[in-house]
N, C-alpha and C positions, 0 to 999 in steps of 0.2 A: 744154714750150712751149705757151703758150695759143694756141688756134686757134679761129676762128669761120668757118664756111663756109656761105654762103647758096646756095640753089638755088630753082628754081621760077619764076623770072621768065620773061617772054616777051612776045609781041605778042597783044593781045586787042582785040576790038571793044568800044566803049562799051556798058555794061550787062552785060558779061561778068564772069567770076570767075577768080581765080588764087589758089593757095595757096603762100606762100613758106615755106621751111624754113631753119632755122639750126642746124647741127650744131656742138656745142661739144666741145672736148677740152683736156686740159692743166690743168684745174682742177676743183674740186668744184662741179658745176653747181648743186646744190641750195642752195648757200650764197649765191647772188647773184641779185639782181634783174637782169633782162635786157630789152632793148627793141629797137625798130626806129626808124631814122631814114631820111629820104630826101632826095635832092638832085636837083632839076630843073635843066636847063641854065640858066645865068646866074642861078641863085638860090642862097640860102644853104641849108645843110643844116638840116632841121627835124625835130623829134621827131614821131613818128607814134603810137607806142604803147609801153607798157612793162608788165611784170607782176612783181609781188612774188615773192620766193622763200619768204616766210613764211606769208602768209594768202591768196595768190592775188589780191590786189587788183590792179586794172588801171587804166590811164590811156589815154585816147584824145584825140588832137587833135580839135578841133571839126570840122575838115574831113572827118574819116573816121568820126565817131561814127555808129553805126547801120548802117554798111556793112562795117567791118573788125572782125575778132575775133582777139585774141591768145590764145595758149595755150602751155603748156609740158608736156613729158613728161620728168620728171626721170629716169625709168628709162632713157630713151634719150638724155639730155643734149641734147635738141632743143627748139627753140622754133618756133612756127608763126605765120603771119599769114594768116588767111583773108580775102580781099578780094573783096567782092561789089559789084555795081552800080558797076563801075569807070567812071571818067570820064576824059576826056583830060587833065584837070588832075592826075590821079594819076600821069601819066608822069614817071618819075624813076629814078634808081639807088637801090635800097633796101639799107640796111646794117643788120646786127644789131650790137649792142654789149653788152658785159658784162665785168665785172672789168677795166675800163680797156682793153679790147681791142676792135678793130673787125674785121669781116669785109671781104672784098674788094668786096662789093656784087653785086647782081644787077639787071639792067635790066628794068624794067617799062614797056612802051609800050602806050598805050591809043589806038586809032584812033577817029576820030569817024564 
């Protein structure tokens, strides 16, 4: 069974940092690109970042460029999202996705 489990969310003040993790199981992690989406209250789910499984290429939404860094550890079947200089607009539930599967999400709340 394919599973993606996020962790690392929480409450942080504006300007602070958090690191999200996504632990994958049930599939060959190295074979798939993987990424992060987020959904704020009353808004559509939006793509945040993704990382290739072949050459390490990354993508970032304009809203997070220069503040967020995505990475993956294939040996641990885990993906990370380092989030710095957080803003209240970053408040959302963050989901990881890969191999057509989604995690349950982790809440990130940034207070002003």
